[in-house]
N, C-alpha and C positions, 0 to 999 in steps of 0.2 A: 760165427759160422764161416767156414773157410770157403773162399770163392772157387768156383770151378775154373778149370784151365781156360775155357772159352770166355768166361767173365773177367779173367785177368788180361786176356788179349784184346778184348773188345775196346777198352779205352785207348789202347795203342792204335788200333785200326781207325776208330772214330776221331782220334786226334789227327791222324794222317788225313782223314777226309776233311776235317776243318781247315787244315793247311791247303788241301787241294781246292776247297771252295774259295779261299782267298786268292790262290793262283788263277783259278778260272775267272774270278771277278776281275782280276788285273788284265787277263786276256780280253775279257769283254770290254773293259774300259779303254784299252789301247788298240788292240788289233781288230777285234770283231766290230767295234764301232766305226772303224775306218773302211769297212768293206762295202759301203754304199748299200746297206740293207735298210729296210723300213724301221722306223723307231719302235714299232711293235715288236720286232725281232729282238732288239736290244733290251726292251722291257721284259720279254719272256726269258731271255738269257740271265738277266739280273735276278729275276725271281728264283731261278734254279740255284744260283749261287747263294742267295739269301737263305732259302729253305735248307739247303745242304749245310751251310755254316751254323745256323741256329740249332738244327737238330743234332749235328755232330758234337757241338759243344754240350748240348743237353745230355746226350748219351754218355759222353766222357764224364761229365759231372755226376750223373746218376750211378755209373759204374764205380767211380772212385768213392762215392759216399757209401754205396752198398758193400764194396770190398774192404773198406777201412773202418767202418763203424758197426755198431750193433743194430743196424737197421732191421726192423721187424718184418718188413715186406719180404716174403719168401719168393714170390713170382718174379722171374726174369722176363716174362713175356712182354710187358710194356716197353722195356728197354730194347728188346730185339725187334718188336714191331716198329718202334721209332727209328731204329737204325736202318732196317730194310725198307721201310716206307720212305724215308728221306732219300735213300740211295736210288730206289726205283723211280720215285717222282722226279728227282733232280736230273738223273741221267736222261730220262725220256724227254724232259722239258729242254735240256741242252740240245738234244737231237732235233726237237721241233724248231728251236732257234736257228740251228745250222741249216735247216731246210729252206730258209730264206736266201741262202747263198746259191749262186748259179750251179746247176747240175746236181744239187743235193735235195731237190724237192721231194724225193721219195722218203726222206727222213721224217716228213710230217706225220707219217703213219705211227710213229712212236708216241704221238700224242694220245693214242688210244690206251696206252699203258699207264700214263700219268695218274689217272684216277685211282688205280690200284694202290700206288704209292701214297697218294693223298688220303685215301681211306685208312691205310695202315697208320699214317701219322695221327689222324683224328682218333682212331681207336686206341692208339698208344696213350695219348693224353687222357682220354676218358677212363681207360683202365687204370692208368697211374693215379688219377684222382680217386677212383674207387678204392684202390689198394691203400692209399694214404688214409682215406676216411675210415676204412675198415680196420686199420691197425693203429688208429690214433685214439 
C-alpha cells in the first residue's frame, strides 16, 4: 500500500519534534532551572519534554513501519491522534511551566488545554492496541 503524502511527511515532522524535545529538555536543564522557579515548575517542564520525545519517537517509528512494510492496519487515526495529542499536551504544559516565571503568570491558563492532548494520547494508544489486535 502506497503511503499518502501526509503519511510520508509525518515522520519528518515528528522526527523534528523529537529533536525539539531534546533541545527543550536541554533548555530546561540549563536555563530554565537557573531562573529561580519552584521545583514544581521544573518537574512540569520536564514532563512536557518527556511526553513530547516519547510520542514523537513512537509516531516516527509507526509511520516508518506503516510506510515501508505490509502492515495490515489501514487506519492512520491512532498515529495522528498520538502526534496531535503529544503536541497539544506538551506545548500547553510548557506554557504552564513558563507561567512560574515573573510576569508570565497568565500562561497558567494553558493548563486547561493539556487534558485534551492527554486524552488524545490515551485514545491513540487504546485505538492502536485495538487495531493491532483486530488485524493480528
